C-alpha positions in Angstrom: 0.0 0.0 0.0 1.3 3.4 -1.0 1.3 6.1 1.7 -0.9 9.0 1.0 1.8 11.4 2.2 4.4 12.1 -0.5 8.0 12.1 0.6 9.2 15.7 1.0 12.4 16.4 -0.9 14.7 18.4 1.3 16.6 21.3 -0.4 20.0 19.6 0.3 18.7 16.4 -1.4 17.5 18.5 -4.4 20.8 20.3 -4.6 22.8 17.1 -4.5 20.5 15.6 -7.2 21.3 18.6 -9.4 25.1 18.2 -8.7 24.9 14.5 -9.6 23.8 15.6 -13.0 25.8 18.9 -13.3 29.3 17.6 -12.6 29.3 15.0 -15.4 27.7 17.6 -17.7 30.4 20.1 -16.8 33.0 17.6 -17.8 31.3 16.9 -21.1 30.6 20.6 -21.8 34.3 21.5 -21.3 35.6 18.4 -23.1 37.3 17.2 -19.9 38.9 13.8 -20.4 38.2 11.9 -17.1 40.2 8.9 -15.9 43.4 9.8 -17.7 46.7 11.3 -16.5 47.4 12.7 -20.0 46.7 16.4 -20.6 47.6 19.1 -23.0 48.2 22.8 -22.7 49.0 25.7 -25.0 52.3 27.5 -24.5 51.7 31.1 -23.9 48.0 30.8 -23.1 46.7 32.3 -20.0 43.5 30.3 -20.1 42.3 28.8 -16.9 40.5 26.1 -18.8 43.2 23.9 -20.4 42.9 20.2 -20.0 45.0 19.9 -16.8 43.0 22.7 -15.2 39.7 21.1 -16.2 40.7 17.7 -14.8 41.7 19.4 -11.5 38.4 21.3 -11.4 36.4 18.1 -11.6 38.6 16.6 -8.9 38.0 19.7 -6.8 34.3 19.5 -7.4 34.1 15.9 -6.3 36.3 16.6 -3.3 34.1 19.6 -2.2 31.1 17.2 -2.2 32.9 14.9 0.1 33.9 17.7 2.5 30.6 19.5 2.4 27.7 17.1 2.0 25.2 19.9 1.7 26.5 20.6 -1.8 26.8 24.3 -1.1 30.6 24.5 -1.7 30.3 22.4 -4.9 27.5 24.6 -6.4 29.4 27.8 -5.5 32.5 26.4 -7.1 30.7 25.1 -10.2 28.9 28.3 -10.8 32.1 30.3 -10.5 33.9 27.9 -12.9 31.0 28.1 -15.4 31.0 31.9 -15.3 34.7 32.0 -15.9 34.4 29.5 -18.7 31.7 31.4 -20.6 33.6 34.7 -20.1 36.5 33.1 -21.9 34.4 31.4 -24.6 34.1 33.3 -27.9 33.0 32.7 -31.5 34.4 34.2 -34.6 32.4 36.1 -37.2 33.5 33.3 -39.7 31.9 30.6 -37.5 28.8 32.7 -37.0 28.4 33.0 -40.8 29.6 29.6 -42.0 28.7 27.2 -39.2 25.8 28.7 -37.3 24.3 25.3 -36.5 27.5 24.4 -34.6 27.4 27.7 -32.7 23.7 27.2 -31.8 24.4 23.7 -30.6 27.1 25.0 -28.3 24.9 27.9 -27.1 22.0 25.4 -26.4 24.3 23.3 -24.3 25.6 26.4 -22.4 22.0 27.7 -21.9 20.8 24.3 -20.7 23.7 24.0 -18.2 23.1 27.5 -16.9 19.5 26.6 -16.4 20.5 23.5 -14.4 22.9 25.3 -12.1 20.4 28.2 -11.4 17.4 26.1 -10.4 15.7 27.1 -7.2 17.7 24.7 -4.9 20.9 26.2 -6.3 19.7 29.8 -5.9 18.6 29.0 -2.3 22.0 27.6 -1.4 23.9 30.6 -2.8 21.5 33.0 -1.1 21.9 31.3 2.2 25.6 31.3 1.9 25.7 35.0 1.1 23.4 35.7 4.0 25.7 33.8 6.3 28.8 35.7 5.1 26.9 39.0 5.5 25.8 38.1 9.1 29.3 37.0 10.0 30.9 40.1 8.5 28.4 42.3 10.4 28.9 40.4 13.6 32.7 40.9 13.4 32.5 44.5 12.2 34.1 43.7 8.8 33.9 46.3 6.1 30.9 45.3 4.0 31.9 47.7 1.3 34.8 45.3 0.5 32.2 42.6 0.1 29.7 44.5 -2.0 30.3 42.8 -5.3 30.3 39.4 -3.7 27.2 40.1 -1.6 25.5 41.6 -4.7 23.3 43.6 -2.4 22.5 47.2 -1.7 22.8 46.5 2.1 26.6 46.7 1.8 26.2 50.4 0.9 24.1 51.1 4.0 27.0 50.3 6.3 28.2 52.8 8.8 30.6 55.7 7.8 33.8 54.2 6.7 32.0 51.1 5.3 32.1 49.2 8.6 28.7 48.0 9.8 27.7 49.2 13.2 27.0 46.6 15.9 23.3 45.7 16.1 22.6 46.4 12.4 22.9 42.8 11.4 20.1 41.1 9.6 19.0 38.5 12.1 20.8 37.2 15.2 24.6 36.8 15.4 25.9 33.6 14.1 27.6 31.3 16.6 29.6 28.1 16.0 27.2 25.1 16.2 24.2 27.1 14.9 22.1 25.9 12.1 24.2 28.0 9.8 27.2 25.8 10.3 30.7 26.7 9.4 29.8 30.4 9.6 32.1 31.1 12.5 35.0 29.5 10.6 34.9 32.4 8.0 37.7 34.8 8.8 37.5 38.5 7.7 
């Protein structure tokens, strides 16, 4: 007999399900050759996405999942890697004119991957992490102006004169080690 109550999917479970799909897709998207010690690089290139780097990134993603079972670290790392990758990606006018189908196929894969790593459980994990960093910074009187871009929030501008938040202006209670926002106290300004 099937229970009438559906099993609730916890956000951490949903995030890890996304990561289970996203990490292999990242490897495929970037052309990362897994399970090999061979790699290539271009002399004189300053690209952060050569084959050795890509292999290391996949290793780092998998290691981050082992160290942080919530998946928060992995999604933050993967989103940062993806943003760097697409900033570096370019298409020539020649390719746009003569092989538009190939360009559209690549763009479709990039769009699909972006949609995957920006699903609600991913957004919730990123938002919760930023909020934890913000609370810790305020708690310790760190200059929020220095974190404005990272926090992506107008609240960083509303800090006290000199950019340092005044005590008591935190959003929510101070974060303490052992709270539900674990690891927050480990962040050093």
